[in-house]
mmCIF file of the N, C-alpha and C atoms, coordinates in Angstrom:
data_MODEL
# 
_entry.id   MODEL 
# 
loop_
_atom_site.group_PDB 
_atom_site.id 
_atom_site.type_symbol 
_atom_site.label_atom_id 
_atom_site.label_alt_id 
_atom_site.label_comp_id 
_atom_site.label_asym_id 
_atom_site.label_entity_id 
_atom_site.label_seq_id 
_atom_site.pdbx_PDB_ins_code 
_atom_site.Cartn_x 
_atom_site.Cartn_y 
_atom_site.Cartn_z 
_atom_site.occupancy 
_atom_site.B_iso_or_equiv 
_atom_site.pdbx_formal_charge 
_atom_site.auth_seq_id 
_atom_site.auth_comp_id 
_atom_site.auth_asym_id 
_atom_site.auth_atom_id 
_atom_site.pdbx_PDB_model_num 
ATOM 1   N N  . UNK A 1 1  ? -25.665 2.695   15.046  1.00 0.00 ? 1  UNK A N  1 
ATOM 2   C CA . UNK A 1 1  ? -24.831 2.076   13.845  1.00 0.00 ? 1  UNK A CA 1 
ATOM 3   C C  . UNK A 1 1  ? -25.400 2.223   12.574  1.00 0.00 ? 1  UNK A C  1 
ATOM 4   N N  . UNK A 1 2  ? -26.758 2.277   12.549  1.00 0.00 ? 2  UNK A N  1 
ATOM 5   C CA . UNK A 1 2  ? -27.304 2.613   11.143  1.00 0.00 ? 2  UNK A CA 1 
ATOM 6   C C  . UNK A 1 2  ? -26.970 3.759   10.498  1.00 0.00 ? 2  UNK A C  1 
ATOM 7   N N  . UNK A 1 3  ? -26.261 4.962   11.025  1.00 0.00 ? 3  UNK A N  1 
ATOM 8   C CA . UNK A 1 3  ? -26.069 6.042   10.515  1.00 0.00 ? 3  UNK A CA 1 
ATOM 9   C C  . UNK A 1 3  ? -24.396 6.117   10.189  1.00 0.00 ? 3  UNK A C  1 
ATOM 10  N N  . UNK A 1 4  ? -23.913 4.996   10.052  1.00 0.00 ? 4  UNK A N  1 
ATOM 11  C CA . UNK A 1 4  ? -22.471 4.956   9.655   1.00 0.00 ? 4  UNK A CA 1 
ATOM 12  C C  . UNK A 1 4  ? -22.128 5.089   8.347   1.00 0.00 ? 4  UNK A C  1 
ATOM 13  N N  . UNK A 1 5  ? -21.060 5.611   7.973   1.00 0.00 ? 5  UNK A N  1 
ATOM 14  C CA . UNK A 1 5  ? -20.793 5.893   6.464   1.00 0.00 ? 5  UNK A CA 1 
ATOM 15  C C  . UNK A 1 5  ? -19.279 5.747   6.255   1.00 0.00 ? 5  UNK A C  1 
ATOM 16  N N  . UNK A 1 6  ? -19.025 5.236   5.220   1.00 0.00 ? 6  UNK A N  1 
ATOM 17  C CA . UNK A 1 6  ? -17.277 4.859   5.192   1.00 0.00 ? 6  UNK A CA 1 
ATOM 18  C C  . UNK A 1 6  ? -16.514 6.316   4.881   1.00 0.00 ? 6  UNK A C  1 
ATOM 19  N N  . UNK A 1 7  ? -15.423 6.339   5.418   1.00 0.00 ? 7  UNK A N  1 
ATOM 20  C CA . UNK A 1 7  ? -14.568 7.375   5.567   1.00 0.00 ? 7  UNK A CA 1 
ATOM 21  C C  . UNK A 1 7  ? -13.940 7.522   4.184   1.00 0.00 ? 7  UNK A C  1 
ATOM 22  N N  . UNK A 1 8  ? -13.774 8.594   3.668   1.00 0.00 ? 8  UNK A N  1 
ATOM 23  C CA . UNK A 1 8  ? -12.872 8.654   2.559   1.00 0.00 ? 8  UNK A CA 1 
ATOM 24  C C  . UNK A 1 8  ? -11.596 8.691   2.728   1.00 0.00 ? 8  UNK A C  1 
ATOM 25  N N  . UNK A 1 9  ? -10.516 8.231   2.029   1.00 0.00 ? 9  UNK A N  1 
ATOM 26  C CA . UNK A 1 9  ? -9.244  8.043   2.330   1.00 0.00 ? 9  UNK A CA 1 
ATOM 27  C C  . UNK A 1 9  ? -8.592  9.629   2.571   1.00 0.00 ? 9  UNK A C  1 
ATOM 28  N N  . UNK A 1 10 ? -8.930  10.841  1.733   1.00 0.00 ? 10 UNK A N  1 
ATOM 29  C CA . UNK A 1 10 ? -8.400  11.910  1.941   1.00 0.00 ? 10 UNK A CA 1 
ATOM 30  C C  . UNK A 1 10 ? -8.980  12.533  3.237   1.00 0.00 ? 10 UNK A C  1 
ATOM 31  N N  . UNK A 1 11 ? -9.933  11.829  4.010   1.00 0.00 ? 11 UNK A N  1 
ATOM 32  C CA . UNK A 1 11 ? -10.440 12.372  5.273   1.00 0.00 ? 11 UNK A CA 1 
ATOM 33  C C  . UNK A 1 11 ? -9.531  11.616  6.590   1.00 0.00 ? 11 UNK A C  1 
ATOM 34  N N  . UNK A 1 12 ? -8.972  10.620  6.251   1.00 0.00 ? 12 UNK A N  1 
ATOM 35  C CA . UNK A 1 12 ? -8.214  9.889   7.274   1.00 0.00 ? 12 UNK A CA 1 
ATOM 36  C C  . UNK A 1 12 ? -7.458  10.835  8.051   1.00 0.00 ? 12 UNK A C  1 
ATOM 37  N N  . UNK A 1 13 ? -6.930  11.633  7.673   1.00 0.00 ? 13 UNK A N  1 
ATOM 38  C CA . UNK A 1 13 ? -6.018  12.678  8.337   1.00 0.00 ? 13 UNK A CA 1 
ATOM 39  C C  . UNK A 1 13 ? -6.831  13.536  9.377   1.00 0.00 ? 13 UNK A C  1 
ATOM 40  N N  . UNK A 1 14 ? -7.967  13.501  9.347   1.00 0.00 ? 14 UNK A N  1 
ATOM 41  C CA . UNK A 1 14 ? -8.878  13.958  10.246  1.00 0.00 ? 14 UNK A CA 1 
ATOM 42  C C  . UNK A 1 14 ? -9.533  13.206  11.340  1.00 0.00 ? 14 UNK A C  1 
ATOM 43  N N  . UNK A 1 15 ? -8.919  12.161  11.238  1.00 0.00 ? 15 UNK A N  1 
ATOM 44  C CA . UNK A 1 15 ? -9.456  10.873  12.363  1.00 0.00 ? 15 UNK A CA 1 
ATOM 45  C C  . UNK A 1 15 ? -8.569  11.138  13.565  1.00 0.00 ? 15 UNK A C  1 
ATOM 46  N N  . UNK A 1 16 ? -9.339  11.131  14.750  1.00 0.00 ? 16 UNK A N  1 
ATOM 47  C CA . UNK A 1 16 ? -8.417  11.511  16.047  1.00 0.00 ? 16 UNK A CA 1 
ATOM 48  C C  . UNK A 1 16 ? -8.967  10.053  16.883  1.00 0.00 ? 16 UNK A C  1 
ATOM 49  N N  . UNK A 1 17 ? -7.988  10.123  17.846  1.00 0.00 ? 17 UNK A N  1 
ATOM 50  C CA . UNK A 1 17 ? -8.339  8.894   18.731  1.00 0.00 ? 17 UNK A CA 1 
ATOM 51  C C  . UNK A 1 17 ? -6.826  8.355   19.296  1.00 0.00 ? 17 UNK A C  1 
ATOM 52  N N  . UNK A 1 18 ? -6.295  7.102   18.841  1.00 0.00 ? 18 UNK A N  1 
ATOM 53  C CA . UNK A 1 18 ? -4.951  6.527   19.095  1.00 0.00 ? 18 UNK A CA 1 
ATOM 54  C C  . UNK A 1 18 ? -4.058  7.356   18.304  1.00 0.00 ? 18 UNK A C  1 
ATOM 55  N N  . UNK A 1 19 ? -4.265  7.940   17.303  1.00 0.00 ? 19 UNK A N  1 
ATOM 56  C CA . UNK A 1 19 ? -3.432  8.647   16.447  1.00 0.00 ? 19 UNK A CA 1 
ATOM 57  C C  . UNK A 1 19 ? -3.915  8.656   14.923  1.00 0.00 ? 19 UNK A C  1 
ATOM 58  N N  . UNK A 1 20 ? -3.347  9.285   14.191  1.00 0.00 ? 20 UNK A N  1 
ATOM 59  C CA . UNK A 1 20 ? -3.685  9.297   12.890  1.00 0.00 ? 20 UNK A CA 1 
ATOM 60  C C  . UNK A 1 20 ? -3.451  7.920   12.049  1.00 0.00 ? 20 UNK A C  1 
ATOM 61  N N  . UNK A 1 21 ? -4.382  7.695   11.351  1.00 0.00 ? 21 UNK A N  1 
ATOM 62  C CA . UNK A 1 21 ? -4.427  6.435   10.389  1.00 0.00 ? 21 UNK A CA 1 
ATOM 63  C C  . UNK A 1 21 ? -3.486  6.295   9.147   1.00 0.00 ? 21 UNK A C  1 
ATOM 64  N N  . UNK A 1 22 ? -2.299  5.657   9.541   1.00 0.00 ? 22 UNK A N  1 
ATOM 65  C CA . UNK A 1 22 ? -1.153  5.646   8.401   1.00 0.00 ? 22 UNK A CA 1 
ATOM 66  C C  . UNK A 1 22 ? -1.674  5.384   7.059   1.00 0.00 ? 22 UNK A C  1 
ATOM 67  N N  . UNK A 1 23 ? -1.204  6.126   6.108   1.00 0.00 ? 23 UNK A N  1 
ATOM 68  C CA . UNK A 1 23 ? -1.712  5.944   4.727   1.00 0.00 ? 23 UNK A CA 1 
ATOM 69  C C  . UNK A 1 23 ? -0.464  5.063   3.939   1.00 0.00 ? 23 UNK A C  1 
ATOM 70  N N  . UNK A 1 24 ? -1.022  4.134   3.349   1.00 0.00 ? 24 UNK A N  1 
ATOM 71  C CA . UNK A 1 24 ? 0.032   3.111   2.744   1.00 0.00 ? 24 UNK A CA 1 
ATOM 72  C C  . UNK A 1 24 ? 0.718   3.830   1.654   1.00 0.00 ? 24 UNK A C  1 
ATOM 73  N N  . UNK A 1 25 ? 2.134   3.865   1.877   1.00 0.00 ? 25 UNK A N  1 
ATOM 74  C CA . UNK A 1 25 ? 2.992   4.763   0.978   1.00 0.00 ? 25 UNK A CA 1 
ATOM 75  C C  . UNK A 1 25 ? 3.044   4.465   -0.283  1.00 0.00 ? 25 UNK A C  1 
ATOM 76  N N  . UNK A 1 26 ? 3.116   3.095   -0.574  1.00 0.00 ? 26 UNK A N  1 
ATOM 77  C CA . UNK A 1 26 ? 3.337   2.616   -2.020  1.00 0.00 ? 26 UNK A CA 1 
ATOM 78  C C  . UNK A 1 26 ? 2.278   1.538   -2.636  1.00 0.00 ? 26 UNK A C  1 
ATOM 79  N N  . UNK A 1 27 ? 1.986   1.469   -3.882  1.00 0.00 ? 27 UNK A N  1 
ATOM 80  C CA . UNK A 1 27 ? 1.358   0.382   -4.349  1.00 0.00 ? 27 UNK A CA 1 
ATOM 81  C C  . UNK A 1 27 ? 2.146   -0.373  -5.028  1.00 0.00 ? 27 UNK A C  1 
ATOM 82  N N  . UNK A 1 28 ? 2.251   -1.652  -4.797  1.00 0.00 ? 28 UNK A N  1 
ATOM 83  C CA . UNK A 1 28 ? 3.347   -2.475  -5.418  1.00 0.00 ? 28 UNK A CA 1 
ATOM 84  C C  . UNK A 1 28 ? 2.706   -3.613  -6.103  1.00 0.00 ? 28 UNK A C  1 
ATOM 85  N N  . UNK A 1 29 ? 3.328   -4.344  -7.077  1.00 0.00 ? 29 UNK A N  1 
ATOM 86  C CA . UNK A 1 29 ? 2.941   -5.525  -7.503  1.00 0.00 ? 29 UNK A CA 1 
ATOM 87  C C  . UNK A 1 29 ? 3.953   -6.648  -8.012  1.00 0.00 ? 29 UNK A C  1 
ATOM 88  N N  . UNK A 1 30 ? 3.540   -7.876  -8.229  1.00 0.00 ? 30 UNK A N  1 
ATOM 89  C CA . UNK A 1 30 ? 4.306   -8.886  -8.774  1.00 0.00 ? 30 UNK A CA 1 
ATOM 90  C C  . UNK A 1 30 ? 3.476   -9.634  -9.803  1.00 0.00 ? 30 UNK A C  1 
ATOM 91  N N  . UNK A 1 31 ? 4.402   -10.037 -10.810 1.00 0.00 ? 31 UNK A N  1 
ATOM 92  C CA . UNK A 1 31 ? 3.828   -11.055 -11.887 1.00 0.00 ? 31 UNK A CA 1 
ATOM 93  C C  . UNK A 1 31 ? 3.948   -12.383 -11.415 1.00 0.00 ? 31 UNK A C  1 
ATOM 94  N N  . UNK A 1 32 ? 2.755   -13.065 -11.281 1.00 0.00 ? 32 UNK A N  1 
ATOM 95  C CA . UNK A 1 32 ? 2.435   -14.429 -10.877 1.00 0.00 ? 32 UNK A CA 1 
ATOM 96  C C  . UNK A 1 32 ? 1.815   -15.129 -12.064 1.00 0.00 ? 32 UNK A C  1 
ATOM 97  N N  . UNK A 1 33 ? 2.683   -16.176 -12.572 1.00 0.00 ? 33 UNK A N  1 
ATOM 98  C CA . UNK A 1 33 ? 2.035   -16.903 -13.670 1.00 0.00 ? 33 UNK A CA 1 
ATOM 99  C C  . UNK A 1 33 ? 1.750   -15.805 -14.746 1.00 0.00 ? 33 UNK A C  1 
ATOM 100 N N  . UNK A 1 34 ? 2.473   -14.802 -15.158 1.00 0.00 ? 34 UNK A N  1 
ATOM 101 C CA . UNK A 1 34 ? 1.980   -13.779 -16.105 1.00 0.00 ? 34 UNK A CA 1 
ATOM 102 C C  . UNK A 1 34 ? 0.934   -12.954 -15.737 1.00 0.00 ? 34 UNK A C  1 
ATOM 103 N N  . UNK A 1 35 ? 0.422   -12.889 -14.634 1.00 0.00 ? 35 UNK A N  1 
ATOM 104 C CA . UNK A 1 35 ? -0.423  -12.181 -14.182 1.00 0.00 ? 35 UNK A CA 1 
ATOM 105 C C  . UNK A 1 35 ? -0.177  -11.130 -13.316 1.00 0.00 ? 35 UNK A C  1 
ATOM 106 N N  . UNK A 1 36 ? -0.447  -9.910  -13.311 1.00 0.00 ? 36 UNK A N  1 
ATOM 107 C CA . UNK A 1 36 ? 0.036   -8.645  -12.717 1.00 0.00 ? 36 UNK A CA 1 
ATOM 108 C C  . UNK A 1 36 ? -1.021  -8.884  -11.378 1.00 0.00 ? 36 UNK A C  1 
ATOM 109 N N  . UNK A 1 37 ? -0.330  -8.978  -10.168 1.00 0.00 ? 37 UNK A N  1 
ATOM 110 C CA . UNK A 1 37 ? -1.201  -8.915  -8.794  1.00 0.00 ? 37 UNK A CA 1 
ATOM 111 C C  . UNK A 1 37 ? -0.661  -8.125  -7.940  1.00 0.00 ? 37 UNK A C  1 
ATOM 112 N N  . UNK A 1 38 ? -1.663  -7.407  -7.019  1.00 0.00 ? 38 UNK A N  1 
ATOM 113 C CA . UNK A 1 38 ? -0.880  -6.592  -5.962  1.00 0.00 ? 38 UNK A CA 1 
ATOM 114 C C  . UNK A 1 38 ? -0.159  -7.272  -4.894  1.00 0.00 ? 38 UNK A C  1 
ATOM 115 N N  . UNK A 1 39 ? 0.945   -6.413  -4.463  1.00 0.00 ? 39 UNK A N  1 
ATOM 116 C CA . UNK A 1 39 ? 1.640   -7.512  -3.399  1.00 0.00 ? 39 UNK A CA 1 
ATOM 117 C C  . UNK A 1 39 ? 2.068   -6.270  -2.385  1.00 0.00 ? 39 UNK A C  1 
ATOM 118 N N  . UNK A 1 40 ? 2.411   -6.517  -1.150  1.00 0.00 ? 40 UNK A N  1 
ATOM 119 C CA . UNK A 1 40 ? 3.001   -5.598  -0.360  1.00 0.00 ? 40 UNK A CA 1 
ATOM 120 C C  . UNK A 1 40 ? 4.502   -5.300  -0.836  1.00 0.00 ? 40 UNK A C  1 
ATOM 121 N N  . UNK A 1 41 ? 4.804   -3.887  -0.717  1.00 0.00 ? 41 UNK A N  1 
ATOM 122 C CA . UNK A 1 41 ? 6.152   -3.514  -1.225  1.00 0.00 ? 41 UNK A CA 1 
ATOM 123 C C  . UNK A 1 41 ? 7.276   -3.944  -0.316  1.00 0.00 ? 41 UNK A C  1 
ATOM 124 N N  . UNK A 1 42 ? 7.129   -4.412  0.848   1.00 0.00 ? 42 UNK A N  1 
ATOM 125 C CA . UNK A 1 42 ? 8.021   -4.830  1.710   1.00 0.00 ? 42 UNK A CA 1 
ATOM 126 C C  . UNK A 1 42 ? 8.333   -6.426  1.865   1.00 0.00 ? 42 UNK A C  1 
ATOM 127 N N  . UNK A 1 43 ? 7.775   -7.048  0.715   1.00 0.00 ? 43 UNK A N  1 
ATOM 128 C CA . UNK A 1 43 ? 8.018   -8.594  0.655   1.00 0.00 ? 43 UNK A CA 1 
ATOM 129 C C  . UNK A 1 43 ? 8.466   -8.870  -0.856  1.00 0.00 ? 43 UNK A C  1 
ATOM 130 N N  . UNK A 1 44 ? 9.446   -9.843  -1.086  1.00 0.00 ? 44 UNK A N  1 
ATOM 131 C CA . UNK A 1 44 ? 9.754   -10.164 -2.264  1.00 0.00 ? 44 UNK A CA 1 
ATOM 132 C C  . UNK A 1 44 ? 8.794   -10.971 -3.029  1.00 0.00 ? 44 UNK A C  1 
ATOM 133 N N  . UNK A 1 45 ? 8.822   -10.825 -4.337  1.00 0.00 ? 45 UNK A N  1 
ATOM 134 C CA . UNK A 1 45 ? 7.513   -11.708 -4.978  1.00 0.00 ? 45 UNK A CA 1 
ATOM 135 C C  . UNK A 1 45 ? 8.274   -13.088 -5.185  1.00 0.00 ? 45 UNK A C  1 
ATOM 136 N N  . UNK A 1 46 ? 7.392   -13.936 -5.483  1.00 0.00 ? 46 UNK A N  1 
ATOM 137 C CA . UNK A 1 46 ? 7.711   -15.492 -5.668  1.00 0.00 ? 46 UNK A CA 1 
ATOM 138 C C  . UNK A 1 46 ? 9.251   -15.486 -6.554  1.00 0.00 ? 46 UNK A C  1 
ATOM 139 N N  . UNK A 1 47 ? 9.900   -16.323 -6.176  1.00 0.00 ? 47 UNK A N  1 
ATOM 140 C CA . UNK A 1 47 ? 11.364  -16.477 -6.838  1.00 0.00 ? 47 UNK A CA 1 
ATOM 141 C C  . UNK A 1 47 ? 12.256  -15.429 -6.351  1.00 0.00 ? 47 UNK A C  1 
ATOM 142 N N  . UNK A 1 48 ? 11.951  -14.756 -5.330  1.00 0.00 ? 48 UNK A N  1 
ATOM 143 C CA . UNK A 1 48 ? 12.983  -13.482 -4.802  1.00 0.00 ? 48 UNK A CA 1 
ATOM 144 C C  . UNK A 1 48 ? 12.972  -12.087 -5.759  1.00 0.00 ? 48 UNK A C  1 
ATOM 145 N N  . UNK A 1 49 ? 12.047  -12.122 -6.512  1.00 0.00 ? 49 UNK A N  1 
ATOM 146 C CA . UNK A 1 49 ? 11.922  -10.817 -7.489  1.00 0.00 ? 49 UNK A CA 1 
ATOM 147 C C  . UNK A 1 49 ? 11.549  -9.640  -6.623  1.00 0.00 ? 49 UNK A C  1 
ATOM 148 N N  . UNK A 1 50 ? 12.052  -8.435  -6.856  1.00 0.00 ? 50 UNK A N  1 
ATOM 149 C CA . UNK A 1 50 ? 11.851  -7.425  -6.147  1.00 0.00 ? 50 UNK A CA 1 
ATOM 150 C C  . UNK A 1 50 ? 10.432  -6.896  -6.714  1.00 0.00 ? 50 UNK A C  1 
ATOM 151 N N  . UNK A 1 51 ? 9.550   -6.386  -5.934  1.00 0.00 ? 51 UNK A N  1 
ATOM 152 C CA . UNK A 1 51 ? 8.148   -5.906  -6.554  1.00 0.00 ? 51 UNK A CA 1 
ATOM 153 C C  . UNK A 1 51 ? 8.100   -4.838  -7.336  1.00 0.00 ? 51 UNK A C  1 
ATOM 154 N N  . UNK A 1 52 ? 7.460   -4.538  -8.232  1.00 0.00 ? 52 UNK A N  1 
ATOM 155 C CA . UNK A 1 52 ? 7.298   -3.187  -9.219  1.00 0.00 ? 52 UNK A CA 1 
ATOM 156 C C  . UNK A 1 52 ? 6.449   -2.266  -8.443  1.00 0.00 ? 52 UNK A C  1 
ATOM 157 N N  . UNK A 1 53 ? 6.548   -1.105  -8.810  1.00 0.00 ? 53 UNK A N  1 
ATOM 158 C CA . UNK A 1 53 ? 6.157   -0.004  -8.103  1.00 0.00 ? 53 UNK A CA 1 
ATOM 159 C C  . UNK A 1 53 ? 5.050   0.506   -9.174  1.00 0.00 ? 53 UNK A C  1 
ATOM 160 N N  . UNK A 1 54 ? 3.594   0.488   -8.730  1.00 0.00 ? 54 UNK A N  1 
ATOM 161 C CA . UNK A 1 54 ? 2.602   0.975   -9.637  1.00 0.00 ? 54 UNK A CA 1 
ATOM 162 C C  . UNK A 1 54 ? 2.979   2.615   -9.896  1.00 0.00 ? 54 UNK A C  1 
ATOM 163 N N  . UNK A 1 55 ? 2.885   3.017   -11.204 1.00 0.00 ? 55 UNK A N  1 
ATOM 164 C CA . UNK A 1 55 ? 2.926   4.369   -11.506 1.00 0.00 ? 55 UNK A CA 1 
ATOM 165 C C  . UNK A 1 55 ? 1.860   5.380   -10.910 1.00 0.00 ? 55 UNK A C  1 
ATOM 166 N N  . UNK A 1 56 ? 2.197   6.356   -10.511 1.00 0.00 ? 56 UNK A N  1 
ATOM 167 C CA . UNK A 1 56 ? 1.615   7.311   -10.055 1.00 0.00 ? 56 UNK A CA 1 
ATOM 168 C C  . UNK A 1 56 ? 1.693   7.613   -8.467  1.00 0.00 ? 56 UNK A C  1 
ATOM 169 N N  . UNK A 1 57 ? 2.546   6.721   -7.811  1.00 0.00 ? 57 UNK A N  1 
ATOM 170 C CA . UNK A 1 57 ? 2.869   6.795   -6.563  1.00 0.00 ? 57 UNK A CA 1 
ATOM 171 C C  . UNK A 1 57 ? 3.609   7.970   -6.035  1.00 0.00 ? 57 UNK A C  1 
ATOM 172 N N  . UNK A 1 58 ? 3.523   8.418   -5.017  1.00 0.00 ? 58 UNK A N  1 
ATOM 173 C CA . UNK A 1 58 ? 4.190   9.712   -4.523  1.00 0.00 ? 58 UNK A CA 1 
ATOM 174 C C  . UNK A 1 58 ? 5.622   9.605   -4.868  1.00 0.00 ? 58 UNK A C  1 
ATOM 175 N N  . UNK A 1 59 ? 6.309   10.356  -5.274  1.00 0.00 ? 59 UNK A N  1 
ATOM 176 C CA . UNK A 1 59 ? 7.795   10.302  -5.611  1.00 0.00 ? 59 UNK A CA 1 
ATOM 177 C C  . UNK A 1 59 ? 8.443   9.813   -4.405  1.00 0.00 ? 59 UNK A C  1 
ATOM 178 N N  . UNK A 1 60 ? 8.140   10.227  -2.904  1.00 0.00 ? 60 UNK A N  1 
ATOM 179 C CA . UNK A 1 60 ? 8.680   9.869   -1.733  1.00 0.00 ? 60 UNK A CA 1 
ATOM 180 C C  . UNK A 1 60 ? 8.234   8.524   -1.336  1.00 0.00 ? 60 UNK A C  1 
ATOM 181 N N  . UNK A 1 61 ? 7.910   7.788   -2.146  1.00 0.00 ? 61 UNK A N  1 
ATOM 182 C CA . UNK A 1 61 ? 7.512   6.439   -1.757  1.00 0.00 ? 61 UNK A CA 1 
ATOM 183 C C  . UNK A 1 61 ? 8.556   5.639   -1.364  1.00 0.00 ? 61 UNK A C  1 
ATOM 184 N N  . UNK A 1 62 ? 8.767   4.871   -0.268  1.00 0.00 ? 62 UNK A N  1 
ATOM 185 C CA . UNK A 1 62 ? 9.929   4.411   0.340   1.00 0.00 ? 62 UNK A CA 1 
ATOM 186 C C  . UNK A 1 62 ? 9.470   2.994   1.061   1.00 0.00 ? 62 UNK A C  1 
ATOM 187 N N  . UNK A 1 63 ? 10.361  2.009   0.843   1.00 0.00 ? 63 UNK A N  1 
ATOM 188 C CA . UNK A 1 63 ? 9.887   0.646   1.575   1.00 0.00 ? 63 UNK A CA 1 
ATOM 189 C C  . UNK A 1 63 ? 11.261  0.232   1.858   1.00 0.00 ? 63 UNK A C  1 
ATOM 190 N N  . UNK A 1 64 ? 11.521  -0.624  2.710   1.00 0.00 ? 64 UNK A N  1 
ATOM 191 C CA . UNK A 1 64 ? 12.678  -1.617  2.908   1.00 0.00 ? 64 UNK A CA 1 
ATOM 192 C C  . UNK A 1 64 ? 12.394  -3.010  2.946   1.00 0.00 ? 64 UNK A C  1 
ATOM 193 N N  . UNK A 1 65 ? 13.022  -3.728  1.884   1.00 0.00 ? 65 UNK A N  1 
ATOM 194 C CA . UNK A 1 65 ? 12.940  -5.049  1.688   1.00 0.00 ? 65 UNK A CA 1 
ATOM 195 C C  . UNK A 1 65 ? 13.632  -5.649  2.872   1.00 0.00 ? 65 UNK A C  1 
ATOM 196 N N  . UNK A 1 66 ? 13.208  -6.887  3.295   1.00 0.00 ? 66 UNK A N  1 
ATOM 197 C CA . UNK A 1 66 ? 13.936  -7.630  4.266   1.00 0.00 ? 66 UNK A CA 1 
ATOM 198 C C  . UNK A 1 66 ? 15.435  -8.082  3.830   1.00 0.00 ? 66 UNK A C  1 
ATOM 199 N N  . UNK A 1 67 ? 16.432  -8.258  4.444   1.00 0.00 ? 67 UNK A N  1 
ATOM 200 C CA . UNK A 1 67 ? 17.739  -8.403  4.396   1.00 0.00 ? 67 UNK A CA 1 
ATOM 201 C C  . UNK A 1 67 ? 17.826  -10.029 3.972   1.00 0.00 ? 67 UNK A C  1 
# 
């Protein structure tokens, strides 16, 4: 255990075992009390507001909000 090191995100596709480690497709945010905070992309922000998507995400960034 003493020779462990953190795996870089770009190396995650090379991890084998139960399957590849999925990469989060989007980085989203909500404004809560006028402060921008990270938020999961598949959940509404407080008040039912759709979360914003951070610039620089993959153009294929796709997520489904609950109905």
